[in-house]
C-alpha positions in Angstrom: 6.1 57.6 -5.6 7.7 58.7 -2.3 8.0 62.4 -1.4 11.8 62.2 -1.7 11.7 60.8 -5.2 9.0 63.3 -6.2 11.1 66.2 -5.1 14.2 64.8 -6.6 12.5 64.4 -10.0 10.8 67.8 -10.2 12.6 70.0 -7.7 14.9 71.6 -10.4 11.8 72.5 -12.5 10.2 74.1 -9.5 13.4 76.1 -8.9 13.4 77.3 -12.5 9.8 78.6 -12.1 10.6 80.3 -8.8 13.7 82.0 -10.4 11.3 83.2 -13.3 8.9 84.5 -10.7 11.6 86.4 -8.9 13.0 87.9 -12.0 9.6 88.8 -13.4 8.6 90.6 -10.1 11.7 92.8 -10.3 12.1 93.2 -14.0 10.5 96.1 -15.9 9.9 94.1 -19.0 9.4 90.4 -20.0 12.8 90.5 -21.9 14.6 91.4 -18.7 12.7 88.7 -16.8 13.7 86.1 -19.4 17.3 87.0 -19.0 17.0 86.1 -15.2 15.6 82.7 -15.9 16.4 79.7 -18.1 12.7 79.5 -19.0 11.5 81.1 -22.2 8.4 83.2 -22.0 6.4 80.7 -24.1 7.3 77.9 -21.7 6.0 79.6 -18.6 2.3 78.8 -19.0 3.1 75.1 -19.5 5.4 75.0 -16.5 2.6 76.9 -14.4 0.1 74.2 -15.4 2.6 71.5 -14.4 3.2 72.9 -11.0 -0.7 73.1 -10.5 -0.8 69.4 -11.4 2.1 68.6 -9.0 0.3 70.5 -6.2 -2.9 68.4 -6.8 -0.7 65.2 -6.7 1.0 66.4 -3.5 -2.3 66.9 -1.8 -3.7 63.6 -3.0 -0.7 61.7 -1.8 -0.7 63.6 1.5 2.9 64.8 1.2 4.3 67.1 3.8 2.7 70.4 4.7 6.0 72.2 3.8 6.0 70.8 0.2 2.3 71.6 -0.3 2.7 75.1 1.0 5.8 75.6 -1.4 3.9 74.5 -4.4 0.8 76.5 -3.4 2.9 79.6 -3.2 4.4 78.9 -6.7 1.0 78.2 -8.1 -0.6 81.3 -6.6 2.3 83.6 -7.6 2.3 82.2 -11.1 -1.4 82.8 -11.5 -1.1 86.4 -10.3 1.6 87.2 -12.7 0.2 85.3 -15.7 -3.4 86.2 -15.4 -3.6 89.2 -13.0 -3.8 92.8 -14.1 -0.2 94.1 -14.7 1.8 96.1 -17.1 3.3 93.0 -18.8 -0.1 91.6 -19.8 0.4 92.6 -23.3 3.7 90.8 -23.6 2.1 87.8 -21.9 -0.7 87.7 -24.4 1.9 88.0 -27.2 3.9 85.1 -25.8 0.6 83.0 -25.4 -0.2 83.7 -29.1 3.3 83.0 -30.5 4.1 80.1 -28.4 1.8 79.0 -25.6 -1.3 78.5 -27.7 0.2 76.3 -30.5 2.2 74.4 -27.9 -0.9 73.7 -25.9 -2.7 72.5 -28.9 0.1 70.1 -29.9 0.4 69.0 -26.2 -3.3 67.8 -26.5 -3.0 66.3 -30.0 -4.8 63.1 -29.3 -7.9 65.1 -28.1 -7.6 67.4 -31.0 -7.5 64.4 -33.4 -10.5 62.8 -31.8 -12.5 66.1 -31.9 -11.6 66.6 -35.6 -12.9 63.1 -36.4 -16.1 63.5 -34.5 -16.7 66.9 -36.3 -15.4 66.5 -39.8 -16.3 62.8 -40.0 -20.1 63.3 -40.4 -19.6 66.6 -42.2 -17.7 65.0 -45.1 -19.8 61.8 -45.1 -23.2 63.8 -45.4 -21.7 66.3 -47.9 -20.8 63.3 -50.2 -24.0 61.3 -49.5 -26.3 64.1 -50.3 -25.0 64.3 -53.8 -26.8 61.0 -54.4 -29.5 61.3 -51.9 -30.3 65.0 -51.7 -33.8 64.4 -50.2 -32.1 63.2 -47.0 -31.6 66.8 -46.2 -35.3 67.0 -45.2 -34.7 64.4 -42.5 -32.3 66.7 -40.8 -33.7 70.1 -41.7 -37.3 71.3 -42.1 -38.5 72.7 -45.4 -38.6 76.4 -44.2 -35.0 76.2 -43.1 -33.9 74.7 -46.4 -35.8 77.4 -48.3 -34.0 80.0 -46.2 -30.6 78.6 -47.2 -31.6 78.5 -50.9 -32.5 82.2 -50.6 -29.4 83.2 -48.8 -27.0 81.6 -51.3 -29.1 82.2 -54.4 -27.8 84.1 -57.4 -30.1 87.0 -56.6 -28.8 87.5 -53.2 -27.5 91.0 -52.5 -25.1 89.7 -49.9 -24.3 86.0 -49.6 -25.2 84.1 -46.4 -27.7 86.5 -45.1 -31.5 86.8 -44.9 -32.9 89.6 -47.1 -33.6 91.9 -44.2 -30.0 91.5 -42.7 -27.8 94.1 -44.3 -25.9 95.9 -41.5 -22.3 94.5 -41.4 -21.7 95.7 -37.8 -24.9 94.1 -36.5 -24.1 91.0 -38.3 -20.5 91.0 -36.8 -22.1 91.2 -33.3 -24.5 88.3 -34.2 -21.7 86.1 -35.6 -19.6 86.7 -32.5 -22.5 85.7 -30.2 -23.4 82.6 -32.3 -19.7 81.4 -32.6 -19.0 81.9 -29.0 -22.3 80.1 -28.0 -21.3 77.0 -30.2 -17.8 77.1 -28.8 -18.9 77.3 -25.2 -21.5 74.6 -25.6 -18.9 72.2 -27.1 -16.4 73.0 -24.3 -18.8 73.0 -21.4 -20.4 69.7 -22.6 -17.2 68.0 -21.6 -18.2 68.2 -17.9 -20.6 65.3 -18.5 -17.8 62.8 -18.9 -17.1 64.2 -22.4 -20.5 63.1 -23.8 -21.7 66.6 -24.2 -18.6 67.7 -26.1 -19.0 64.6 -28.4 -22.7 65.3 -28.9 -22.2 69.0 -30.0 -19.3 68.0 -32.3 -21.4 65.4 -34.0 -24.4 67.6 -34.1 -22.6 70.5 -35.7 -20.9 68.2 -38.1 -24.2 66.7 -39.1 -25.8 70.1 -39.5 -23.0 71.7 -41.5 -22.6 68.5 -43.7 -26.3 68.5 -44.5 -26.4 72.1 -45.5 -23.2 71.9 -47.5 -24.2 68.6 -49.3 -27.7 70.0 -50.1 -26.5 73.4 -51.5 -24.0 71.6 -53.7 -26.7 69.2 -55.1 -28.9 72.3 -55.6 -26.3 73.9 -57.9 -25.4 76.6 -55.4 -21.8 75.4 -54.5 -20.2 78.4 -56.1 -22.1 80.9 -54.0 -21.8 78.8 -50.8 -18.1 78.1 -51.0 -17.3 81.7 -51.9 -19.1 82.7 -48.7 -17.5 80.2 -46.4 -13.9 80.0 -47.9 -12.7 83.1 -46.0 -13.8 82.4 -42.4 -13.9 78.6 -42.5 -10.3 78.0 -41.5 -10.8 80.0 -38.2 -14.3 78.9 -37.4 -14.1 75.2 -38.0 -10.7 74.9 -36.4 -11.9 76.7 -33.4 -14.9 74.5 -33.0 -12.6 71.4 -33.1 -10.4 72.9 -30.4 -13.3 73.7 -28.1 -14.3 70.1 -28.7 -10.9 68.9 -27.8 -10.9 71.0 -24.6 -14.3 69.5 -23.7 -13.1 66.0 -24.3 -10.0 66.6 -22.2 -12.3 67.6 -19.3 -14.3 64.5 -19.7 -11.3 62.3 -19.8 -10.1 63.8 -16.5 -13.4 62.5 -15.0 -13.3 59.1 -16.7 -9.7 58.3 -15.9 -8.7 60.4 -12.9 -5.8 58.1 -12.0 -4.7 58.5 -8.4 -6.4 61.9 -8.1 -9.9 62.5 -6.7 -12.2 63.3 -9.5 -12.5 66.9 -8.4 -8.7 67.3 -8.4 -8.5 65.5 -11.8 -11.2 67.9 -13.3 -9.1 71.0 -12.1 -5.9 69.4 -13.6 -7.7 68.7 -16.8 -9.1 72.3 -16.9 -5.7 73.7 -16.6 -4.7 72.0 -19.8 -8.0 72.6 -21.5 -8.3 76.4 -20.8 -5.5 77.5 -23.1 -7.3 75.8 -26.1 -10.6 77.5 -25.3 -8.9 80.9 -24.9 -7.2 80.6 -28.2 -10.2 79.2 -29.9 -12.3 82.2 -28.6 -9.9 84.6 -30.3 -10.2 82.5 -33.6 -14.0 82.7 -33.4 -13.9 86.5 -33.1 -11.5 86.7 -36.2 -13.9 84.3 -38.1 -16.8 86.6 -37.1 -15.1 89.6 -38.5 -14.2 87.9 -41.8 -17.8 86.5 -42.0 -19.4 89.9 -41.5 -17.2 92.2 -43.6 -15.7 89.9 -46.2 -17.5 86.7 -46.9 -20.9 88.2 -48.0 -19.4 90.5 -50.7 -20.8 89.5 -54.1 -18.6 92.1 -55.9 -15.5 90.1 -55.1 -14.8 87.4 -57.6 -15.1 83.9 -56.2 -11.7 83.0 -57.4 -10.2 85.6 -55.2 -12.2 84.4 -52.2 -11.1 80.8 -52.9 -7.4 81.9 -53.0 -7.7 83.9 -49.7 -9.5 81.0 -48.1 -6.8 78.5 -49.2 -4.1 80.9 -47.9 -5.8 81.2 -44.5 -6.0 77.4 -44.2 -2.4 77.1 -44.9 -1.5 79.8 -42.4 -3.7 78.2 -39.6 -2.2 74.8 -40.2 1.4 76.1 -40.4 0.8 78.2 -37.2 -0.2 75.1 -35.2 2.5 72.9 -36.6 5.5 75.3 -36.5 5.0 78.1 -34.0 6.4 77.7 -30.5 8.9 75.0 -31.4 12.1 77.0 -30.9 13.7 76.7 -27.5 16.7 78.2 -25.9 20.0 76.8 -26.9 
């Protein structure tokens, strides 16, 4: 595409973003800024990512220095206002959660779907297979680990899902945050190896969780296991899938860079992947809080936990399907 065609196609979108930047710089609130631009607050992150992509394209195609400088200024100013320290950061975070995050997830639906298949596929297959072949669990897990799980979800457990010496909720909250973030980061960062690392960790975690789930069901501990996992599962499992989708998006940028250099393609892919990881990280923290303070409680009837878990799954699915769809008239 020639530079003239490029500017004609996208120039109005750059002007809209420039108008938003100018209004935001002078406004005292995000609401006043929105009044000075045709962009909705929730559309701004996506427009910023688009401009970063256009900048990479302009550099790769060796367009004029004036155009590259213009796009560079827009990208830099956008980054400072969106991610720098300023009084509107709370409003920006709210806009991201209410609109930017679900839109980013829907925008990468193909990678989210592939990630879900890689994760939930082996999880569901092994959960079902171990009902007929429970001894297969010993192929994936050692005997000591299996005995630990039986103890953690046995009827005599003081708190479900914990080793006998682990009784401090706050300490467990910290442990769950560390463990959840570690899994999420591994899955996302693995995408840098052409997506292979992300695919590996999705399959690995799917196999592990499916084996544990299938074995505990076959051992007659389904009631305790599902009453523990019902509450935090919606946030934790969905977040793992989103981290995997972000990693796969990085990998695809390296596999199919198009007309970009691989380094530029990776940066462009990262711009699209980072919102998924940021939102998933928050979901993992929420999951850790539920897992530490709600899930282990044996005094709460399982039926109540199942109802809460089903409600949270419905809320998470509705959030990603519905939120952020409304646009300006």
